[in-house]
N, C-alpha and C positions, 0 to 999 in steps of 0.2 A: 606451438603458436596457436592461439585461439582464433576461432572464426568470429569476425566482428559482426556478422549477421546474427549469430546466435546471441551474442551479448546485447545487440540491439533488440532482439525479440524478448529477452529476459527483462531488459530495462522497460520496454513499453508494456509488457505484461504486468510487471510489478506496479507501474504507475496506474494501470487500469484497475488493478485490485485495490489500490489505495483509494482511488476515486469512488469505486463502487462501495467500499466499506464506509467511507465518509457519508455517502448518500444514504446508505442503509441506517447508519447511526442517526442522521438527521430525520429520516422518516420515522424511525422508532421513537425518537424523542417527541416528534410532532403528534404521533398517534397516542402516546402515553400522557400527553398534556392533560391536566385536569383530573387524572385518576388518583385515587388515594389508596393507602394500605398496600397490600401485597400486589394488587393489580398494577399499581403505578410504580413499583420498585424495579427499575430497569438498570440499576447500577452494575449488576453482575454481567449482563449482556453487553452493556456499553464498554465496560472495562476490558472484556475479552476482545471486542471489536477494535478498540483503540490499540491494544497490544498487537493484534494482527496487522493493523494499519502501520504501526511503527516498524514492525518487522519487514513488511513489504516495502516501505520507504527506504529502509536500510539496504535491502537487496537491490532496489533500483539505483541507489547512490553508488554502491559497490560496482554494479554492472556499468554504470556511466563512467566511473573512474577507470575501470579496466579497459573499457572501449576506447577512451581517449588515449590511454597508454599504448594500446595496440595500434591505433592510428598513427601515433607518434613514431612507433618503431617501423611502421611500414614505409614511411617517407624517408628516402635516403638523404 
C-alpha cells in the first residue's frame, strides 16, 4: 500500500514544476520579442521546456489518479 502523503507531495511538486516551466517559457518569449536572427531563435529551448512541462503534467495526473484510488481503498 502506498503512502497517500507521498503521492500528494509528488502531485504538488509536479504541478509546481509545470507552473514554473510555463512561467519560464513566457518570460523567455517576452525577453526574445523583437530579436531577429540567431539571437531571437528560441524554438529549441521552448520545445524542450514544453516537453518537460508535458512530462511533469503527466506525472501529476498519474499521482492524482493513484492518490484517489488509494483513498478509495482506505475507506471501508
